[in-house]
C-alpha positions in Angstrom: 87.0 108.2 70.0 89.4 108.9 72.8 91.1 112.3 72.6 94.4 110.5 73.0 94.0 107.8 70.4 97.2 108.7 68.5 99.1 105.5 69.3 99.8 104.0 72.7 102.4 104.5 75.4 103.6 102.3 78.2 102.6 103.0 81.8 106.0 103.2 83.6 106.6 100.3 86.0 103.4 98.5 85.2 105.0 95.1 84.7 104.3 92.4 87.3 106.9 90.1 89.0 106.3 86.4 88.8 108.1 83.6 90.6 110.5 81.8 88.2 108.5 78.6 88.6 105.1 80.3 88.1 103.4 79.0 84.9 100.4 80.1 82.9 97.5 77.7 82.7 95.4 79.2 79.9 93.6 82.3 78.9 90.7 83.7 80.9 87.2 83.7 79.6 87.0 87.0 77.7 83.5 87.6 79.1 84.6 87.6 82.7 84.2 91.0 84.4 87.2 92.7 85.9 87.2 95.6 88.3 90.0 98.2 87.7 91.2 101.2 89.7 93.2 103.9 87.9 95.4 106.0 90.3 96.2 109.4 89.0 98.9 112.0 89.6 98.3 115.0 91.7 97.5 118.2 89.9 100.6 120.1 88.9 101.7 123.4 90.4 101.2 122.7 94.1 104.2 121.9 96.4 104.3 119.9 99.6 105.4 122.9 101.6 102.3 124.9 100.4 100.0 122.0 101.5 101.7 121.7 104.9 101.3 125.4 105.5 97.5 125.3 105.2 95.7 125.4 108.5 93.0 122.8 108.0 92.8 119.2 106.8 90.0 120.1 104.5 92.1 122.8 102.8 95.0 120.4 102.4 92.7 117.7 100.9 91.6 120.2 98.3 95.1 120.7 97.0 95.9 116.9 96.9 93.2 116.3 94.3 93.8 115.2 90.7 93.0 117.8 88.1 89.5 117.8 86.6 91.0 117.7 83.1 93.0 114.6 84.0 90.0 112.8 85.4 87.9 113.7 82.4 90.7 112.4 80.1 90.8 109.1 81.9 87.0 108.8 81.9 86.9 109.5 78.1 89.6 106.8 77.5 87.8 104.2 79.6 84.4 104.9 78.0 85.9 104.8 74.5 87.2 101.3 75.3 83.8 100.1 76.5 84.7 100.2 80.2 82.0 101.4 82.6 83.1 104.1 85.1 81.8 103.2 88.5 83.1 106.0 90.7 85.5 108.9 90.7 87.2 110.3 93.8 89.2 113.4 92.8 90.7 113.8 96.3 92.0 110.3 96.4 92.9 110.6 92.7 91.2 107.4 91.7 88.8 106.3 89.0 87.2 102.9 89.3 85.7 101.1 86.4 84.8 97.6 85.3 84.5 95.7 82.0 85.0 92.4 80.3 88.4 90.7 80.0 88.2 91.3 76.3 87.7 95.1 76.8 90.3 95.3 79.5 92.9 93.5 77.3 92.1 95.9 74.4 92.2 99.0 76.6 95.5 98.3 78.3 97.3 96.4 75.5 97.7 93.2 77.4 96.5 89.6 77.7 95.1 88.5 81.1 95.9 84.8 81.9 95.6 82.3 84.7 98.8 81.7 86.6 99.8 78.9 88.9 102.5 79.0 91.5 102.6 76.1 93.8 99.1 75.9 95.4 98.4 79.5 94.4 96.2 80.4 91.4 95.8 83.9 90.3 95.0 86.2 87.4 97.7 88.4 85.9 99.6 89.3 82.8 103.2 89.5 81.4 104.8 92.6 80.1 103.7 96.2 80.6 100.4 97.9 80.3 99.8 100.7 77.8 97.2 103.5 77.3 96.6 106.1 74.6 99.5 108.4 74.0 99.5 111.5 76.2 97.6 109.7 79.0 100.5 107.7 80.4 102.1 110.7 82.2 98.8 111.3 84.1 98.6 107.7 85.5 100.5 106.4 88.6 99.1 102.8 88.4 96.5 100.5 86.9 95.3 98.1 89.6 93.0 95.1 89.6 94.4 93.1 86.6 96.6 91.1 89.0 94.4 89.6 91.7 96.9 87.5 93.8 96.9 87.8 97.6 100.1 89.9 98.0 99.9 90.7 101.7 99.9 88.5 104.7 99.0 89.3 108.3 101.9 89.6 110.8 100.6 87.7 113.8 101.7 84.4 115.2 99.9 82.1 117.7 101.6 81.0 120.9 103.0 77.5 120.7 104.4 75.5 123.6 105.7 77.1 126.8 105.8 80.8 127.6 104.0 83.5 129.3 101.3 85.9 128.2 100.2 89.4 129.1 97.1 91.5 128.5 97.7 94.5 126.2 97.1 96.7 129.2 99.9 95.0 131.1 102.3 95.6 128.2 101.2 99.2 128.0 101.7 99.7 131.7 105.2 98.2 131.5 106.1 100.7 128.7 104.7 103.6 130.7 101.6 104.4 128.7 99.1 106.8 130.4 96.1 105.3 132.2 94.4 108.7 132.0 94.6 109.3 128.3 92.1 106.9 126.8 91.6 108.2 123.3 88.7 110.5 124.0 87.7 112.4 120.8 90.2 110.4 118.7 89.6 108.1 115.8 92.0 105.2 114.7 91.7 103.5 111.3 92.5 99.9 111.1 93.2 98.2 107.6 92.2 94.6 107.3 92.4 92.3 104.2 90.2 89.5 105.5 88.5 88.0 108.5 86.3 89.9 110.9 85.2 90.5 114.4 82.2 89.3 116.5 80.5 91.8 118.8 80.0 89.1 121.4 83.8 88.5 121.5 84.5 92.2 121.9 81.9 92.5 124.7 83.2 89.4 126.5 86.8 90.4 126.2 86.6 94.0 127.4 84.1 93.1 130.1 86.5 90.5 131.4 89.3 93.1 131.4 87.2 95.6 133.2 87.6 98.0 130.3 84.9 100.1 128.6 83.7 98.6 125.3 85.1 100.7 122.5 83.0 102.0 119.6 83.9 99.9 116.5 82.7 100.6 113.1 83.3 98.7 109.9 83.7 100.2 106.4 83.4 98.1 103.2 86.0 98.7 100.5 85.5 97.0 97.1 82.7 94.8 98.4 84.7 93.3 101.3 82.9 93.2 104.7 83.3 92.2 108.3 83.2 88.5 107.7 84.5 86.4 110.6 85.4 82.9 109.5 85.0 81.2 112.9 88.7 80.0 112.8 90.8 81.8 115.5 94.0 81.3 113.5 92.6 82.7 110.3 92.5 86.5 109.5 90.0 86.7 112.3 93.0 86.5 114.7 94.6 89.6 113.0 91.4 91.6 113.2 90.8 90.8 116.9 94.4 91.3 117.9 94.4 94.8 116.4 91.1 95.8 118.0 91.8 94.3 121.4 95.3 95.9 121.7 93.9 99.3 120.6 90.7 99.0 122.7 92.6 97.9 125.8 94.8 101.1 125.7 92.5 103.7 124.2 89.0 102.4 124.8 87.4 105.8 124.3 88.8 106.2 120.8 86.6 105.3 117.9 88.0 102.3 116.0 87.1 102.2 112.3 88.0 99.0 110.4 88.4 99.3 106.6 87.8 95.8 105.2 89.1 95.2 101.7 90.0 92.2 99.4 93.5 91.0 99.8 94.8 92.3 96.5 97.0 95.2 95.5 93.9 97.0 94.4 92.0 96.3 97.6 95.0 97.1 99.9 95.6 100.5 98.3 92.0 101.3 98.1 91.6 100.5 101.8 94.5 102.8 102.8 93.1 105.5 100.5 89.7 105.0 102.1 91.1 105.6 105.5 93.4 108.5 104.7 90.8 110.3 102.6 87.7 109.6 104.7 86.4 113.1 105.3 83.6 111.9 107.5 85.5 109.9 110.2 88.8 111.8 109.9 91.1 109.3 111.6 94.4 110.8 112.8 96.2 107.4 113.1 96.1 104.4 110.8 97.2 100.9 111.9 98.3 98.3 109.3 99.4 94.8 110.2 99.6 93.4 106.7 102.4 93.3 104.1 104.7 91.3 101.9 108.2 91.2 100.7 109.2 94.5 99.0 110.6 92.7 96.0 107.2 91.2 95.1 105.5 94.5 94.2 105.6 96.0 90.8 107.1 99.6 90.6 103.8 101.2 89.6 102.0 99.4 92.5 104.6 100.8 94.9 104.2 104.2 93.4 100.4 104.0 94.1 101.0 103.0 97.7 103.5 105.8 98.1 101.1 108.3 96.5 98.5 107.7 99.3 101.0 107.2 102.1 102.6 110.5 101.3 99.2 112.0 101.4 98.9 110.8 105.0 102.0 112.7 106.0 100.7 115.9 104.4 97.3 115.5 106.2 99.0 115.0 109.6 98.0 111.3 109.8 100.3 108.8 111.5 100.5 105.4 109.8 101.9 102.5 111.8 102.9 99.4 109.9 104.1 96.0 111.1 107.6 95.1 109.9 106.8 91.4 109.3 107.4 88.1 111.1 109.8 86.4 108.7 113.1 87.7 110.1 115.6 89.4 107.8 114.7 87.1 104.9 111.0 88.0 105.2 110.1 84.5 104.5 111.9 84.2 101.1 114.3 81.3 100.8 116.7 82.7 98.3 119.7 83.4 100.6 119.1 87.2 100.5 117.7 89.7 103.0 114.3 91.3 102.2 112.2 93.9 103.9 108.5 93.9 104.3 106.3 96.5 102.4 104.5 98.8 103.1 106.6 98.9 106.3 109.6 99.9 104.1 107.8 103.0 102.9 109.6 106.3 104.0 106.1 107.7 104.8 105.2 105.3 107.7 106.4 104.3 111.2 107.7 100.8 110.7 107.2 98.6 113.8 109.5 95.7 114.7 109.4 93.1 117.5 111.0 92.2 120.8 110.8 89.5 123.4 109.6 91.2 126.6 110.0 89.7 130.1 108.3 91.3 133.0 108.4 90.9 136.8 105.1 92.4 137.9 104.9 95.6 135.9 108.7 96.0 135.7 110.7 95.1 132.6 113.5 92.7 133.5 114.6 91.9 130.0 113.9 92.9 126.4 115.8 91.5 123.4 115.2 91.1 119.7 112.4 88.6 118.9 113.8 85.6 117.1 112.3 82.2 117.3 113.8 81.0 114.0 114.0 78.4 112.5 110.9 76.8 114.1 109.0 80.1 114.7 109.1 83.7 113.5 111.4 86.7 114.0 111.0 90.4 113.6 111.3 91.8 110.1 113.9 94.4 109.5 116.7 95.3 107.1 117.6 97.7 104.3 115.2 98.7 101.5 116.4 97.9 98.0 113.9 100.5 96.6 114.1 103.6 98.8 117.2 105.6 99.6 117.9 106.7 103.2 115.3 109.3 104.0 116.6 112.7 105.0 115.0 112.3 108.5 116.9 109.0 109.0 120.3 110.5 108.1 120.8 111.4 111.8 121.6 107.8 112.6 124.1 105.3 111.1 122.1 103.2 108.7 124.3 100.2 108.0 124.6 98.8 104.4 122.5 96.0 103.2 123.8 92.5 103.8 123.0 91.8 100.1 125.6 92.6 97.4 126.5 95.4 96.4 125.8 96.3 100.1 124.0 99.6 99.3 122.5 101.8 101.9 118.8 102.5 101.8 115.8 103.2 104.0 116.3 101.3 107.2 113.5 99.2 108.7 112.1 99.2 111.4 111.9 102.6 113.1 110.6 101.4 116.5 109.7 98.2 118.2 107.7 96.5 120.9 106.7 93.1 122.4 106.0 90.7 119.6 107.3 87.2 120.6 104.4 84.8 120.9 106.2 83.3 123.9 105.7 86.6 125.7 102.5 87.3 123.7 99.2 89.0 124.2 96.1 87.4 125.7 93.2 87.9 123.3 89.8 86.4 122.5 89.0 85.3 119.0 85.9 83.4 117.7 84.9 82.5 121.3 88.3 81.1 122.2 91.0 82.5 124.6 94.2 82.7 122.6 97.7 84.1 122.9 99.2 85.9 119.9 102.4 87.6 119.1 103.9 89.0 115.9 104.7 92.5 114.8 101.0 92.7 114.1 100.6 93.6 117.8 103.3 96.3 117.7 101.6 98.4 115.0 98.4 98.9 117.0 100.5 99.3 120.2 102.3 102.3 118.7 99.1 103.5 117.1 97.6 103.6 120.6 100.6 105.6 121.9 100.3 108.1 119.1 96.6 108.4 119.9 97.4 109.2 123.5 99.9 111.8 122.3 97.2 113.3 120.0 94.7 113.5 122.8 97.2 115.2 125.1 98.2 117.7 122.4 94.6 118.4 121.2 95.8 118.0 117.6 97.5 115.3 115.6 101.3 114.8 115.8 101.2 113.4 112.2 104.3 112.0 110.7 106.4 111.5 113.8 109.5 109.9 112.3 111.6 113.2 111.9 111.0 114.0 115.5 111.8 110.5 116.7 115.1 110.4 114.9 116.3 114.0 115.4 115.2 114.9 118.9 113.4 112.0 120.7 115.6 108.9 120.1 116.7 109.2 123.7 113.1 108.8 124.8 113.0 105.1 123.6 114.3 101.9 125.2 117.3 101.0 123.1 117.4 97.2 122.4 121.0 96.0 122.1 120.8 92.2 122.3 119.8 89.6 119.6 119.5 89.4 115.9 116.8 88.7 113.2 119.1 86.6 111.0 121.3 88.8 108.8 121.3 91.8 111.2 122.5 92.2 114.8 121.1 94.6 117.4 123.4 97.3 118.6 123.6 100.5 120.5 121.4 103.1 118.7 119.3 102.4 115.6 119.6 98.9 114.1 117.7 96.9 111.5 116.2 94.6 114.1 114.4 96.9 116.5 115.0 100.4 115.1 115.4 103.1 117.7 113.8 100.8 120.3 110.6 100.1 122.2 108.4 102.7 123.9 109.4 104.7 126.9 105.9 106.2 126.9 106.4 108.2 130.0 109.2 110.2 128.4 107.5 110.4 125.0 104.3 111.8 126.5 106.3 114.2 128.7 108.1 115.4 125.6 104.8 116.4 124.0 103.2 117.7 127.2 103.9 121.4 126.4 103.4 121.2 122.6 
């Protein structure tokens, strides 16, 4: 019997959001096996400031762990409910298990059902989840019961007329170093589908006259490097990320964490990258996300748990702000921001349209090809308040009633318009891609150069950017992304602006 079996308590925020026209289409076979991840709270009694003061990443990691008692309590609860514990990661504060639908329903006080929304079919539940009384305060989230594809890649193929640049040309225009190539650095890349082919990487970098970077893939929850052969599938996202990074920091090790496209897979991939004590990436690039309003509160809490860990471990996380403009692809007449770009623990990366003459920038405006194409994401979070580090700029109110102020997205920007896109190679084909998916690895490459120059990670750079380095970016003042207009200073289209890498690298040259 579980030590907490004295009634049950609801896990706060564990309800799922469903579209108003989503319908259930029947119960799930109770013998079907479900994989579940339990995310736990950090052990009590340790403050962020105490963790930041520690000299090494290993020492910090030790203090981020869940308590042994909490882990054992969760294990006992799961086993008492006939769920099989597969793995425990105390540092990442996760317990993974599996069991039949029948046992999962009983353990968490729910009923898993098939849902249909348009052409999408998925497994989920209505209402909230519960656990034995006394255990609910130890749990951040229960993941895996909802298996819909929540995130989408933020890349867009070039269509029609336009120009294209190699990633190195874009980097040169922004003043990136040609000498700092990522030597000794590791960059983690999170992918929720698709894959890369070694032959494509070899052909692409050889054609650019660039050294072939070391690329390693890591499997999360059974997902692997699995190219589909379709250049406009998730393969395009994977190759865009790797070819942008590899063109700018070819001597950095690129580690790709492949995971299923579910909340559970997404969070486990980020946790895998942040808490990988073997590869020790100092920068993480994420080009996937979805509208902030579609995530359950406990799922957001689980994301925030691991993303906040990254800030404490001096890991920079760069996230694409989305390609659906200020509406983020939702047609309800309201503005929405993309998540996890809206997290106050990441560097959110928006998009511009960049015009070059040779290596000189002649024009840079907000990327907006709507209604036929895409536009940079950006706006005001409805979940997170204005972070302390963002209070140095005027964050305008949301365009949605009641026009509250919240975390402003994005923080920075870079070339993202497919009409001024990036020349890449995917599944044997020469392609041109844009989207804020290109901007996350672009900024990840710049932070990698900064880390190499400093000889140690810069970590969570947002406070520095807002409080002392905003003048070292290229302010974008023309254009809009729908509900929001670019302006002098920070705005919800391009943030503080695009890179002036020469100035930014100089600012860190003596630190």
